[in-house]
N, C-alpha and C positions, 0 to 999 in steps of 0.2 A: 504494500500500500504506500504509494508515493504522493507527495504534495509539495508545493513550493510556497515559501514564505514571501510575502510582498510587503514593501514599505509604502507603496502607493499604487493606485490603479493606473497612473500614467505609464507604468512599465508595460502594461498589456493592452492599453486602450485600442491600439490598431488591430488587435487580434479578434475583436468582436464588433458586431453590427448593432446590437441593442442590449439593454440591461433590464433585468427583473429584480427589483429591490424589495426586500422586506422593509417594514416601517419601524416597528418598536424593536429596539436593540441594534438597529442599523442606522436609520435616519435620526431617530430621537429616543430619549430615555423615559418618555412619559411626561416630561416637564419642558425640555428644551431640545433643540437639535444638537447632535454631537458636534464637537469642534471639527471643522473640516468637511462635514457632510454636505452642506449647501454649496461650498466651493467645488466639491467633487461633482455634484449634480450639474452645476453650471458648466463645468468642463465637458461633461457628457454632451450637453447641448451644443457647445461651441464646436465639438468634433462631429456633430451631426449624428449622434447616437440616440435613438429613441429610448425613453425610459418609462417603464410601467411599474407602479407601486402595487405589489401583490401582498395584501394584508389579511391576517386572520381576525380583523376587527368585526365584531358581531353587529355592525351597523351598515347601512347602505352608504355608498361612497360620498354622497352629498354631505352627510354629517361628519364624515372623516375629513373631508376637505375643509369644513368649517373649523374643526379641531386643529388641524395642521396650521391653518392661518393664525389661530389664536396663540400657538406656541412658536410662531416665527418661521414656518415653512410655507412660502408663498405658492400659489397655484402655478405660477410661472416656472417653478423649479422642476417640474416633471410633465410628461406628456399625457399619461393615462393613469387611472387607478381602478383597481378591482379588489373587492373585499369578499370575505367569506359571508358577510351579511348580504351582499349582492347575489351570491350563489344560492343562499337560503331563500331569499325573496323569489328568485327565479323558479325554484321548486314549488313554492307556494302559489305562484302565479300560474304555472303550467299544470300543477297537480300531477306531475309525471313520476313521482317517486313511489315505490311500492308501499312504503309505510303509511302514506296518507292518501293514496289514490282512491281508496274506497271507504274513507272515514268522513265524518262530518266536518264542519267548519269552525267549531268552537275550540279554542286553544288556551292552555294555561301557560303563562310565561314565567320562567325563573330567570331573573336578571335585574339589573339596575335600570332606573328611569332613563339614563343616558343612551341605552341600547334601543335605538329607534329606527323606524323606516321599513322594517321587514314586511309589515302588512298594510302599509299606507295605501289607500285607494283600492284595496282588494276586499273581496267578499268574505271576510273572516270576523269573528267576534271573540274578543279576549274575555275569559271568565276567571273567577277567583276561587272556585271550588273544584277540586279534582273530579268530583262526581258529575260536574256539568261539562267537563272537557272531553274532546275527542282525541286530542294529542297534546304534547308538550313542545314548546319552543324554549330551548335553553340558550341564553345569551351570556350568562355569567352569574356571579354572586351579587346579591343586592348591595352588600357593603364589603368589598374585598379588602378593606383596611383591617377588619377585625374577624371576618368569617373564614371558615374552612369548609371543604365539602361535607364534613361530618355534621355541620349545622343543618344540612339538607337531607340527612338520612331519613327522618320521619316523613318528610315531604315526598321523597322518592319511594318509600314503602307504600305510602298512600297511592301514588301513581301506579305502582306495580299491582296493587290490589284491584285497580281499574283497568289493568292491562293496556296502559297508554303508551304508544310509541313516542320517542323523543327525537326532534330535529335539533341538532347541536350546531349553533352558528359560529362557533370558535373552537377548533380542536386543540388549541394550546392548553397545556396543563397549568403552566405558570408564566408570569411575565415579571420583569424587573421594572419597578417604578422608582427611579433614582437608585438608591442602594438597597431598597426593600423588595422582597419577593411577594407577589400576590397571586392567588389562585385564579384560574380562568374557567370558562365553561367546560372545557375538555376534561377537567378534573371531576366535575359533577357528572358528566356523561360517563366517565370511566367507572365511577361508583355505581351509577344506575345499571350499567352493563354487568358489573360484579354482582349486583343484587338479582340479576336475571332480566333486566329491562331490554327492550329493543331500541337501538340507537342508530341514527344516521348522522354522520359528521360531514361538514362542508368546509372546504378550504385546504390549506397545505397540511400534510404532504400528499393529498389525494390527487390522482392524475387529472381529474376534471378541472382542478384549479389551474394547473399549468397549461392544459389544453386551451382553456378559455383565455388565459393571459396571452398566449402566443397568437391565438385567433384575433384577439383585440389589437395586438401590435400590427397585424396584417402585413407581415413581411414575406419575402420569397422563402420557399421551403428550405433552401440551402443556407439560410442566414445563420450566423454564428451568434448565439445568445449566451450571456453570462448572467447567472443568478447569484445574488448576494444576500446572505442571511446569517443570523446568529445562533440558530437552533439546529443541531444535528437531527433531532427527531422530526422536525417539520420542514424547514427550509432546505437543508442539504439532502435529506432523504427524498423529498419531492423532486428536487432538481436532478438528482441521480436517476430516479425512476423515469424522469422525462428525458434522460440522456443529454442533460445540459451540463456544461462546465459550471463550477460554482466556487464561491469564496465564502469561507467560514470566518466571520468576524468574532474575534476572541473576547472582546470587551462587553459582550451582551449577556445572554441567559446563562452561559457556562462559566462566567467570570467568578462567581461565588464558589462553585465547586472546585475550581482550580486555585482559588485563593489569590487571584490577581486583581489589581485595581483597574478601573476604567482606563482605557488607553494603553494598557500593558499587553505585550505579546505573550501568548501561551508558549510553552516550551515544546520542542519536538516530541519529548516523551509524553506530554499531556495529549497532544494530537494523536499520536500513535495509539495511546491507551483508549481514547474515546472512539477512534476509528475502529479499533478491534472490537469494542463493546457493541457498536452499532452494525458492524459488518460492511461499512463503506467508508470512503475517504473523500474529503473535499479536494478540489483541484488546487486551490490556493488557500492560504491562511494569512490574515492580517489583524492588527490590533483593533482598529476602527476603520470605517470606510473613509479614506482620505485620498487625495490626489497624488 
């Protein structure tokens, strides 16, 4: 398993035609853009390299664009954006997934009020009792500052008693907000599956996410695409399954387990160990996405 350390993406910019960027852990830390990220994205544009943000945000892209503007990432910094929330909404709109194809239109949502847009304008009704629901939409924890998936065990057991399928709009287990780790919707979905529930997850690392991202880029079939992410479980696995070259950013989700600070490069031994654990290797490794 081989990989190359990079000090900046300028070293390889001419080797690729377009970029697929993760958001949280690559472009920003939940509060601010990472140092050098906006400069890097501006250089992609100066070199004529289209950029799509592929995010496991459980909201539709308009709300993510607003959030990015609020933390200092302007709309002009990237070409396109696709979220796991967009993919979940598409399933709701088309009713083409086996878990909800033949059920009713009443759903129970597990998640915070900021997780919006999934059913806007669609013929669905949100209910507040499991006994009234036909399925669950999980977008995350209501308060991820203090809660863990265990806070939802009783709720999930209630859902299981009613044999409700779950649509999970964010497969991530955790995310780093600043220096603190917070649980995501994927952790609740994993507990529901463990209890025996039926779950469908939308976003990375699943092939549909990368298929839609590349389709949205609308590039020739022989285009060289580079994916950049901070999670082996979602970003790098998904890129590898899509046969894309990829960059693992070391200062994101894995920084805590490696005991390194933001902006610090992981060691060769650490990358070898995590690659062996997951069974695949990133093409490149860098500390943060910098030019």
